[in-house]
C-alpha atoms as one frame of an Amber mdcrd trajectory, in Angstrom:
protein
  -7.191   8.184 -85.288  -6.305   6.755 -81.875  -8.815   4.329 -80.388  -9.633
   5.099 -76.747  -9.481   1.473 -75.630 -11.339   1.331 -72.311 -10.764  -2.397
 -71.904  -7.006  -1.901 -71.844  -7.086   0.946 -69.312  -9.685  -0.836 -67.154
  -7.391  -3.878 -66.958  -4.673  -1.636 -65.553  -7.093  -0.189 -62.975  -8.204
  -3.698 -61.973  -4.556  -4.669 -61.439  -4.081  -1.620 -59.199  -7.237  -2.513
 -57.257  -6.119  -6.150 -56.876  -2.836  -4.939 -55.372  -4.676  -2.743 -52.865
  -7.032  -5.626 -52.028  -4.014  -7.841 -51.340  -2.547  -5.245 -48.982  -5.846
  -5.044 -47.093  -6.027  -8.851 -46.947  -2.627  -8.869 -45.255  -4.239  -6.774
 -42.509  -7.205  -9.130 -42.232  -9.632  -6.973 -44.231 -11.520  -8.121 -47.339
 -13.337  -5.358 -49.239 -16.988  -6.177 -49.895 -19.336  -4.880 -52.599 -23.088
  -5.297 -52.279 -25.757  -5.126 -54.977 -29.522  -4.897 -54.676 -31.572  -5.996
 -57.684 -35.342  -5.632 -57.677 -37.270  -7.424 -60.409 -36.062  -9.430 -63.390
 -34.963  -6.878 -65.984 -32.471  -8.811 -68.178 -30.156  -5.837 -68.831 -29.940
  -5.002 -65.124 -29.322  -8.651 -64.233 -26.517  -8.859 -66.826 -24.906  -5.703
 -65.526 -25.016  -6.894 -61.896 -23.510 -10.245 -62.919 -20.633  -8.439 -64.669
 -19.935  -6.437 -61.520 -19.708  -9.586 -59.430 -17.400 -11.210 -61.996 -15.138
  -8.152 -61.778 -15.118  -8.458 -57.982 -14.090 -12.114 -58.160 -11.200 -11.195
 -60.472  -9.657  -8.712 -58.010 -10.504 -10.457 -54.717 -13.432  -8.307 -53.576
 -16.210 -10.184 -51.768 -19.682  -9.986 -53.325 -22.986  -9.673 -51.501 -26.201
  -9.766 -53.497 -29.849  -9.311 -52.577 -32.461 -10.241 -55.184 -36.017  -9.036
 -54.601 -39.081  -9.796 -56.751 -40.687  -7.103 -58.881 -43.591  -7.187 -56.404
 -41.331  -6.046 -53.511 -42.679  -3.148 -51.493 -40.896   0.096 -50.653 -40.384
  -1.243 -47.132 -38.860  -4.471 -48.480 -36.248  -2.557 -50.463 -35.479  -0.142
 -47.648 -35.037  -3.066 -45.246 -32.259  -4.453 -47.463 -30.674  -0.985 -47.695
 -30.704  -0.692 -43.899 -29.133  -4.137 -43.578 -26.296  -3.244 -45.967 -25.796
   0.083 -44.150 -25.295  -1.825 -40.883 -23.184  -4.713 -42.225 -19.449  -4.051
 -41.663 -18.546  -6.677 -44.292 -20.272  -4.573 -46.988 -17.968  -1.597 -47.497
 -19.847  -0.226 -50.503 -22.991  -1.111 -52.402 -25.499  -0.010 -54.994 -29.186
  -0.340 -55.705 -29.481  -1.215 -59.397 -31.709   1.177 -61.336 -34.290   1.441
 -62.699 -36.556   0.132 -59.949 -39.950  -1.349 -60.871 -42.842   1.034 -61.271
 -44.413   2.097 -57.995 -41.162   2.283 -56.011 -39.704   5.648 -54.990 -36.139
   5.585 -56.352 -35.164   8.887 -54.753 -36.281   7.731 -51.305 -34.317   4.493
 -51.681 -31.135   6.246 -52.813 -31.337   8.802 -50.011 -31.456   5.927 -47.519
 -28.027   4.663 -48.669 -25.179   5.485 -46.252 -23.084   8.095 -48.163 -19.902
   6.360 -46.934 -21.050   3.188 -48.720 -22.349   4.900 -51.854 -20.250   3.118
 -54.490 -21.833   5.042 -57.393 -20.885   8.431 -55.906 -24.349   9.809 -56.675
 -25.742  10.369 -53.164 -26.499  14.106 -52.664 -23.862  14.234 -49.906 -21.183
  12.945 -52.274 -22.305  15.128 -55.174 -22.113  18.049 -52.745 -18.533  17.090
 -51.895 -17.738  17.117 -55.617 -19.226  20.613 -55.967 -17.093  22.072 -53.157
 -13.988  20.045 -54.009 -13.858  17.796 -50.947 -12.674  14.150 -51.154 -15.382
  11.534 -51.618 -16.424   8.748 -53.975 -16.604  10.136 -57.503 -19.422   9.161
 -59.878 -18.078   6.134 -61.741 -18.670   7.050 -65.378 -17.316  10.628 -65.124
 -14.262   9.410 -63.189 -13.730   6.670 -65.770 -13.880   9.155 -68.653 -11.277
  11.404 -67.027  -9.024   8.381 -66.418  -9.469   7.180 -70.013  -8.565  10.559
 -71.540  -5.479  10.831 -69.326  -4.326   7.317 -70.238  -4.149   8.268 -73.916
  -2.599  11.716 -73.299  -5.628  13.577 -74.628  -5.047  17.290 -73.865  -7.772
  18.435 -71.482  -6.277  21.070 -69.171  -6.976  24.523 -70.575  -8.949  23.053
 -73.487 -12.618  23.399 -74.420 -14.714  20.351 -73.529 -18.293  20.086 -74.789
 -20.536  17.695 -72.852 -23.700  16.718 -74.719 -26.259  15.737 -72.078 -27.069
  17.020 -68.606 -28.120  13.830 -66.823 -27.371  13.132 -63.178 -25.188  10.074
 -63.778 -22.863  11.502 -66.450 -23.398  15.003 -67.866 -23.771  17.151 -64.766
 -21.107  15.533 -62.554 -18.679  15.199 -65.482 -18.936  18.919 -66.220 -18.204
  19.710 -62.568 -15.259  17.314 -62.471 -13.660  18.516 -65.704 -13.903  22.176
 -64.672 -12.082  21.586 -61.377  -8.423  22.493 -60.892  -7.089  18.961 -60.656
  -4.867  16.772 -62.860  -6.513  15.753 -66.107  -9.245  18.363 -65.725  -9.040
  22.193 -65.408 -10.913  22.681 -68.697 -13.402  25.204 -70.034 -16.619  23.174
 -70.085 -19.798  23.792 -72.067 -22.860  21.658 -71.355 -25.379  21.354 -74.190
 -28.403  19.171 -74.860 -30.768  18.277 -77.669 -33.011  21.262 -76.909 -30.431
  23.992 -77.648 -30.238  26.005 -80.841 -27.352  25.235 -83.206 -26.321  22.098
 -81.356 -23.966  21.144 -84.197 -22.201  24.524 -84.110 -21.669  24.344 -80.354
 -20.369  20.772 -80.433 -17.985  21.682 -83.264 -16.181  24.093 -80.915 -15.037
  21.275 -78.647 -11.450  20.082 -78.453 -12.989  17.200 -76.508 -16.591  16.085
 -77.024 -18.408  13.751 -74.631 -21.761  12.532 -75.941 -23.991  11.469 -73.046
 -27.546  12.092 -74.208 -28.687   8.501 -74.788 -29.620   9.144 -78.406 -28.033
   6.813 -80.961 -25.822   8.463 -83.591 -26.469  11.964 -82.277 -22.916  13.212
 -82.902 -22.122  13.015 -86.618 -18.871  13.779 -88.502 -19.973  17.285 -89.531
 -20.381  18.189 -85.831 -16.775  17.381 -84.885 -13.728  19.602 -85.124 -10.998
  17.734 -87.054  -8.574  16.124 -84.600 -10.915  16.410 -81.594 -11.257  13.644
 -79.003 -14.755  12.139 -79.022 -16.149   9.994 -76.227 -19.395   8.061 -76.637
 -20.729   7.833 -73.086 -24.447   7.625 -73.824 -25.957   4.395 -75.107 -29.272
   3.001 -76.267 -30.510  -0.345 -77.528 -31.804  -1.422 -80.933 -33.115  -4.880
 -80.179 -30.086  -6.655 -78.725 -27.546  -4.276 -80.294 -25.941  -1.618 -78.094
 -25.708   1.716 -79.902 -23.487   4.700 -79.131 -24.411   8.390 -79.148 -21.499
   8.810 -81.579 -21.921   7.892 -85.238 -19.137   5.453 -86.183 -18.211   7.656
 -89.185 -16.860  10.237 -86.722 -13.669   8.135 -86.771 -12.934   9.746 -90.160
 -12.377  13.188 -88.571 -11.600  12.584 -84.880  -8.098  12.449 -83.427  -9.210
  10.089 -80.640 -12.464   8.146 -80.334 -14.012   5.457 -78.138 -15.171   2.219
 -79.764 -18.884   1.376 -79.776 -18.182  -1.421 -77.267 -15.211  -1.437 -74.915
 -14.814   2.286 -74.360 -16.570   3.913 -71.425 -18.388   0.817 -70.099 -15.308
  -1.052 -68.819 -14.024   2.172 -67.240 -17.278   2.664 -65.322 -17.027  -0.827
 -63.856 -13.341  -0.337 -63.014 -14.143   2.861 -61.105 -16.795   0.917 -59.179
 -14.050  -1.448 -57.976 -11.783   1.474 -57.094 -14.561   3.142 -55.075 -15.153
  -0.149 -53.243 -11.528  -0.607 -52.208 -11.323   3.055 -51.167 -14.390   2.567
 -48.970 -12.711  -0.439 -47.348  -9.552   1.584 -46.760 -11.570   4.384 -45.149
 -13.451   1.911 -42.936 -10.174   0.326 -41.842
């Protein structure tokens, strides 16, 4: 079994980004990534801190706005408007989830699509649907990059995506079905409400588990030699759990580790989207 080491591939992407940042710096441009954090959720705060550490490593400037959990809708939208107007902030994100009482959809729609670093604004998802260039959703793009890095056959193969969420399942299925390098697959999207979930998953040459249910994909659900990607996660206390049972390693041909698989790739794609936004703005 070949371990799909996301840390290793992400390091290569960061090196590529650092080179592009250096070229922009030679022209007097420093890419800038902004983050908006509302409230004091520890997991969200940790994730934002990791993003800023990644930025420091590759030479991207960081801009952060911290708002209290009591912030109003207008408070959040004021920060969004400020980032939209700030030429130093080439791309940014509003960290989700927002505290109860705030309209997440309204906030996300207010983000300038050109600065949408997550690639999840309806304008950018629409570009993905019709095959036009735009920022790709970070986790799906990272999964495609990870599979390609380890020469996992995808083109012409059957990929089963378990989960239909907006951040991973739906955009990943669109991306993998497109006629582009590392994609061009037959894609089936399933979820925990379908009949014979195990039988459907077992058909996949590549399986991506993105349902957010720990241990959902078990060894008996995997075709021997298939590539298995654990993209969905959940928490048990302080332990991060994967949607893929660790025993799947006994039958899979390729598999992501519980930690260090998809997560580093998502953050690396965030950096790539930031530097691309700076290049477009230039």
